[in-house]
C-alpha positions as CSV (number, residue, x, y, z in Angstrom):
1,M,46.7,-17.9,16.3
2,D,46.9,-15.9,19.6
3,E,46.8,-12.4,17.5
4,S,43.8,-13.6,15.5
5,Y,42.2,-15.0,18.6
6,H,42.4,-11.3,20.3
7,R,41.4,-9.8,17.1
8,A,38.0,-11.8,17.1
9,K,37.7,-11.5,20.9
10,K,37.6,-7.9,20.5
11,R,35.4,-8.1,17.7
12,V,32.8,-10.4,19.4
13,D,33.1,-8.1,22.6
14,E,31.9,-4.8,20.1
15,L,29.2,-6.9,18.8
16,K,28.1,-7.8,22.2
17,G,28.3,-4.3,23.5
18,F,26.3,-2.9,20.5
19,Y,23.5,-5.7,20.6
20,G,23.6,-4.6,24.5
21,H,22.8,-1.2,23.9
22,L,20.4,-2.2,21.1
23,M,18.2,-4.0,23.8
24,A,18.5,-1.1,26.0
25,F,17.6,1.2,23.5
26,I,14.2,-0.9,23.0
27,V,13.2,-1.6,26.6
28,V,13.8,1.8,27.8
29,N,12.0,3.8,25.0
30,V,8.9,1.0,25.1
31,F,8.9,1.6,28.9
32,L,8.8,5.5,28.5
33,A,6.2,5.3,25.5
34,V,3.9,3.4,28.0
35,V,4.5,5.9,30.7
36,N,4.0,8.7,28.4
37,F,0.6,7.6,27.1
38,L,-0.6,6.8,30.7
39,T,0.4,9.9,32.1
40,T,0.3,12.5,28.8
41,P,-1.3,10.9,26.1
42,G,-1.5,14.5,24.1
43,F,2.0,15.1,24.1
44,P,4.3,12.2,22.8
45,W,7.7,13.5,24.7
46,F,9.3,10.0,24.9
47,L,9.9,10.8,21.0
48,F,12.4,13.4,21.7
49,I,14.3,10.8,24.0
50,T,14.1,8.1,21.3
51,F,15.4,10.3,18.7
52,F,18.3,11.6,20.4
53,W,19.4,8.3,21.8
54,G,18.6,6.7,18.0
55,I,21.4,9.2,16.8
56,G,23.8,7.5,19.4
57,L,22.6,4.1,18.5
58,I,23.4,4.6,15.1
59,S,26.5,6.2,15.7
60,H,27.6,3.1,17.8
61,A,26.3,0.9,14.9
62,L,28.2,2.7,12.3
63,T,31.2,2.2,14.6
64,V,30.7,-1.6,15.2
65,F,29.6,-2.5,11.6
66,S,31.6,-0.1,9.4
67,K,35.1,-1.4,10.3
68,R,35.0,-3.8,7.6
69,G,33.3,-1.4,5.2
70,L,33.6,2.1,4.3
71,F,37.3,3.7,5.2
72,S,38.4,0.5,6.9
73,K,41.8,-0.8,6.3
74,E,40.6,-3.5,4.3
75,W,38.6,-1.0,1.9
76,E,41.8,0.9,1.8
77,E,44.0,-2.0,0.5
78,R,41.0,-3.0,-1.9
79,K,41.0,0.6,-3.3
80,I,44.9,0.8,-3.7
81,K,44.9,-2.5,-5.6
82,Q,42.1,-1.5,-7.7
83,Y,44.0,1.8,-8.6
84,M,47.2,0.0,-9.3
85,D,45.4,-2.3,-11.6
86,E,44.0,0.6,-13.3
87,E,47.2,2.2,-13.8
88,K,48.8,-1.1,-15.1
89,G,45.9,-1.5,-17.5
90,K,46.7,1.9,-19.0
91,E,50.3,1.4,-19.4
92,E,49.7,-1.8,-21.6
């Protein structure tokens, strides 16, 4: 049980980290948009920051949420089982 607790705690910490990153992204980019439109409304420079930070945020999300999805250990084990079952079906 101790091992499963540590894995669950690590997962919760990863999720908290991502949601903190998301909140910072939203708050800072809304602030930058307001500053942008109050100072230089003709040129939306805040979109450059939003775009590149958004790439980082997407990367963070993929890291956190794809652990149980594509190319995870569970995915690998499911695929191995699937191919073994297919081979067994061909032999019969």
